[in-house]
C-alpha positions in Angstrom: -0.3 0.0 -0.2 1.4 3.6 -0.5 2.8 5.8 2.3 4.0 9.4 2.5 6.6 10.4 4.1 6.6 13.3 7.4 8.9 15.8 8.0 10.5 13.7 10.8 13.5 12.4 10.0 16.9 11.6 11.7 19.5 8.8 11.0 20.7 6.1 12.7 22.9 6.2 15.2 25.2 2.6 15.1 24.6 -0.6 12.7 21.7 -2.5 13.4 21.3 -6.2 12.9 18.2 -7.7 10.6 17.7 -9.7 14.1 17.6 -6.6 16.2 14.7 -5.0 18.5 16.5 -1.9 19.5 17.2 1.0 17.3 19.1 3.8 18.0 18.9 6.7 16.5 21.1 10.2 16.6 17.3 12.3 17.1 15.4 10.1 18.6 13.4 14.3 19.5 12.5 14.4 16.3 9.3 11.8 16.9 8.5 13.4 19.8 5.1 14.9 19.0 3.8 10.9 18.3 2.9 8.4 20.2 3.8 4.5 19.9 3.0 2.7 17.8 4.3 4.6 15.0 5.8 3.7 12.2 9.5 4.8 10.6 11.0 3.7 7.1 15.0 2.9 7.4 16.3 4.1 3.8 18.3 1.5 2.0 21.8 1.6 1.9 21.9 -1.1 -1.7 18.8 -1.5 -4.0 15.0 -2.7 -2.0 16.4 -3.1 0.9 14.0 -0.2 2.6 12.4 -1.7 6.1 9.4 -0.9 7.6 9.1 -0.7 11.2 6.7 -0.1 13.7 8.4 1.6 17.2 7.0 0.4 20.8 8.4 2.1 22.5 10.7 5.2 22.9 13.0 5.9 24.6 14.8 9.0 24.3 17.3 8.0 21.7 15.9 4.1 22.2 13.5 3.1 20.1 12.3 -0.4 20.8 10.6 -1.9 17.4 8.9 -4.5 15.7 10.7 -5.4 12.0 9.5 -5.5 8.6 6.1 -4.9 9.2 4.9 -4.6 5.0 7.2 -6.1 2.7 5.5 -5.7 -0.6 7.3 -3.3 -2.9 9.2 -0.9 -2.1 9.5 -2.7 1.2 11.5 -5.3 2.4 11.8 -8.4 5.0 14.4 -7.4 7.8 17.6 -6.6 6.8 21.3 -5.4 8.1 21.5 -1.7 7.9 24.5 0.5 8.3 25.7 4.2 11.0 23.7 6.9 9.6 21.0 4.9 7.3 18.1 7.6 7.0 14.9 6.9 9.7 11.8 8.9 8.5 8.1 8.7 9.7 5.3 7.0 7.1 1.8 8.1 7.7 -1.2 6.7 5.1 -2.7 9.6 3.5 -6.1 9.5 2.7 -6.2 10.4 -0.3 -4.5 7.2 -1.0 -7.2 4.8 0.1 -9.6 3.5 -2.0 -11.7 3.2 1.8 -12.4 7.3 2.3 -10.4 8.9 4.6 -7.1 6.1 6.1 -6.3 7.2 10.3 -2.6 6.0 10.8 -2.5 3.2 13.1 -4.5 1.4 14.3 -4.9 2.3 18.8 -4.5 0.3 22.1 -8.3 1.8 22.7 -9.1 0.8 19.3 -7.7 -3.0 19.3 -9.3 -3.6 22.8 -12.7 -2.5 21.1 -12.7 -4.7 18.4 -14.3 -7.3 17.3 -12.1 -8.8 15.8 -13.1 -12.5 15.0 -10.3 -14.2 16.0 -7.7 -11.5 14.3 -4.3 -11.3 16.0 -5.0 -7.4 15.3 -2.2 -5.7 16.6 -2.2 -2.1 17.5 0.1 -0.6 15.3 -2.1 -2.3 12.1 -1.6 0.2 9.4 -5.4 1.8 8.9 -6.3 1.8 5.4 -9.5 3.0 5.9 -12.7 3.7 7.5 -16.7 3.0 7.1 -18.7 4.2 9.4 -21.7 6.0 10.5 -19.6 8.2 12.4 -16.0 9.1 12.3 -15.3 9.9 15.3 -13.6 7.7 17.6 -14.7 8.8 21.4 -15.4 5.6 23.7 -18.2 5.7 26.5 -15.6 3.7 28.9 -17.6 0.7 28.2 -18.9 0.1 25.0 -16.5 0.8 22.1 -16.9 3.2 19.5 -19.3 4.3 16.9 -20.7 1.3 14.4 -18.1 1.1 11.1 -15.6 -0.9 9.2 -12.0 -0.9 10.1 -10.4 -1.8 7.0 -6.7 -2.2 8.0 -3.8 -4.3 7.2 -2.7 -7.1 9.3 0.2 -9.4 7.6 -0.1 -7.2 4.3 -3.2 -8.6 3.3 -6.3 -6.3 4.0 -8.7 -7.3 6.9 -11.9 -6.1 7.2 -12.6 -5.8 11.2 -15.9 -4.7 12.5 -16.2 -2.2 15.4 -18.9 -2.0 18.6 -21.9 0.5 18.3 -22.5 2.9 20.9 -25.5 2.2 22.7 -28.6 3.7 20.9 -31.2 3.4 23.5 -32.6 1.8 27.1 -35.7 -0.2 27.4 -37.6 -1.1 30.8 -37.1 -5.3 30.4 -38.3 -6.1 34.6 -40.1 -2.7 35.9 -39.5 -2.1 39.6 -42.1 -3.5 42.1 -44.2 -1.6 45.6 -41.6 -2.6 48.8 -41.5 -2.2 52.0 -38.6 0.4 53.5 -35.3 -1.0 53.5 -36.1 -4.0 51.5 -34.8 -4.9 48.7 -36.8 -4.7 45.1 -38.4 -8.2 44.1 -38.4 -9.6 41.4 -35.3 -7.9 39.9 -34.7 -4.6 37.8 -33.9 -5.2 34.9 -33.3 -2.9 32.1 -32.5 -4.0 28.0 -29.2 -1.9 25.9 -29.8 -1.7 22.4 -27.7 0.1 19.8 -28.5 2.8 17.4 -30.2 -0.2 15.1 -32.5 -1.5 18.5 -30.6 -4.2 17.7 -29.0 -5.9 21.2 -26.0 -4.3 22.4 -23.8 -7.5 22.8 -21.0 -5.5 24.1 -20.7 -5.0 28.2 -22.8 -1.4 29.2 -22.6 -0.4 32.1 -26.4 1.3 33.2 -26.6 3.3 36.7 -29.3 4.3 39.0 -31.0 6.2 40.3 -34.1 7.5 41.9 -35.6 10.6 39.5 -37.1 12.6 41.9 -35.3 11.6 45.3 -37.0 13.5 47.6 -34.3 13.0 50.3 -34.4 9.9 49.9 -31.7 7.2 49.3 -31.2 4.2 46.6 -29.7 1.1 48.0 -27.8 -1.5 46.5 -25.7 -2.0 43.9 -26.6 1.3 41.3 -24.2 0.2 39.1 -24.9 -3.0 36.7 -22.7 -3.5 33.4 -24.6 -5.5 31.2 -24.7 -9.2 29.6 -25.9 -10.1 26.5 -27.8 -7.0 26.3 -29.6 -7.4 29.7 -27.9 -5.4 33.5 -30.0 -6.7 35.9 -30.2 -4.8 39.7 -30.3 -7.5 41.8 -30.8 -5.8 45.5 -31.9 -1.4 44.8 -33.3 -0.3 48.3 -34.9 2.8 49.1 -34.9 3.8 52.7 -38.1 6.6 52.4 -41.7 6.0 51.9 -43.5 7.9 49.4 -43.3 6.8 45.2 -40.6 6.7 43.0 -39.8 6.2 39.7 -36.1 5.2 38.7 -33.3 6.7 35.5 -31.7 4.4 34.3 -28.4 5.7 32.2 -25.4 4.7 30.2 -22.3 6.8 30.3 -23.2 8.6 27.0 -26.8 10.0 29.0 -29.2 7.5 26.6 -31.4 7.2 29.8 -34.9 5.5 30.6 -36.9 6.3 33.4 -39.0 3.4 35.1 -42.5 3.1 35.7 -43.3 4.4 39.5 -43.6 2.1 42.3 -44.5 2.5 45.7 -42.2 2.5 49.5 -43.9 1.7 52.1 
């Protein structure tokens, strides 16, 4: 795939063997604005030995690297390089991608949020492009990202991966029942977590329960529950003061649902 090479450039400060996973450069500071993982190219000293490596960590002028992450032309398998060889930041340009705007590399957060269906995805894999309903990668802390496809390069091949939707709505599954003060509400109160198309949100999402209008009452029990298979179950909620109440359930993305009213006596 095509790459562009940015202005951040330095040289090797010492020879590198084909098996080395740590390289020393003259000025690591030129990469200070980049957060690992990122790609750099070690320029060829002989024909067809340009090498694309993934930088996984930097300590001053020492780069920890994964060697030869792309062997398609003009890159080659890991090889020895001489002191003084050029080292340039490698950027994947958006216009070169047939999938729309590209966005550099897979981040650690994206990796953890991806449903990769068994693909050995690594933070730092080149992203060829994203096809999605929204290009914002704002996590809600538990549920992942806006629905879409992330097209990445894994070992030189294109792999399309689905990433998670943000929860689109909550609905009541089991409403709260009338209860005595300080007793657990039974049966357990349950909330459905749906994605933005109304399907069950299979990824775990934290759902928080509060009293809609407390009026001095306190909601006890475990008020934050992680959903499982699209269902958040609250099995020990209590209210310490008599009255008529409703419960409000909310996710970190402020999706809410309000329960039916119930009486505490």
